[in-house]
N, C-alpha and C positions, 0 to 999 in steps of 0.2 A: 504494500500500500504506500502511496505517495501523498504528500501534502503540498498543495499549490497555493501561491498567493499571486494575484495579478493586480498590477496597478493600471487603472484605466484612465483615459482622459476624463476630465471633470464630468460627473453625472449631473444632468440639468434638472431632473425631476424625480420625485419618489417612485413614480410608476416605472421608471427605467430599471429599478431594482427588481420589480416583479417580472419584467420581460427577461432579464438576465437569469433570474432564478428559474423561470419556466423553461428556458433553453437548456440550462444545466440539468434540470430534473428529467428532461427528455432524452438525455444521453445515458446509455448503459455504462456502468462501471464507476459512476460517481456516487459516493455515499450521501444519500439525500439529507440525513440529519447533520451533516458537517458543513453544509452550504451556508456561508455567512457573507452578506453583501453589506459593506460599510459605506453608506451613502455619503457621509461627510468627507471621508478620505478617498472615496472612489476606488475602494479595494474590494476584491472578491477572494474569498478563501474557501477551500474545500479539500476533501480527501478523495482520491480516485485510485482505481485498480488499473495499473499500467498494462496489464494483460488484456483488459477489455476495451480500453479507450486510451488513445495517445493524447498528450498535451496539445499537439498541433490541431487535433480534431476539436478539442474544447475551445481553443483560441478561435478557430474558424467559425464555430457556432456563435460566439460572442461578436466576432467581426461582422457576420451576416446580419446581425441586428442593428449594425451601424455604430458600434462602439469600438474605438481604437484602443488597443492594448499598448501601453508604454513599456511595461516590463513584466516578465513572468519569472517567478522563482519556484523551483520544485525541489523538495527534499524528502527523505524517508520519513514516514509518519510514525 
């Protein structure tokens, strides 16, 4: 299991967090109860199973919503 933290461009509205959370919950391999979206700091944190989903797929899902990712850090959970 891996833990990821993504720094996004500034989130402009609280509903943005719901869109991101929905996209993450739609991906297999992400631990649903670990998803945390910090609106004020524009960060997304979650744990994921790298055997089921790659970090690039997760980044792409967020990019498709129109959010730019500045930086992604992945470490062992």
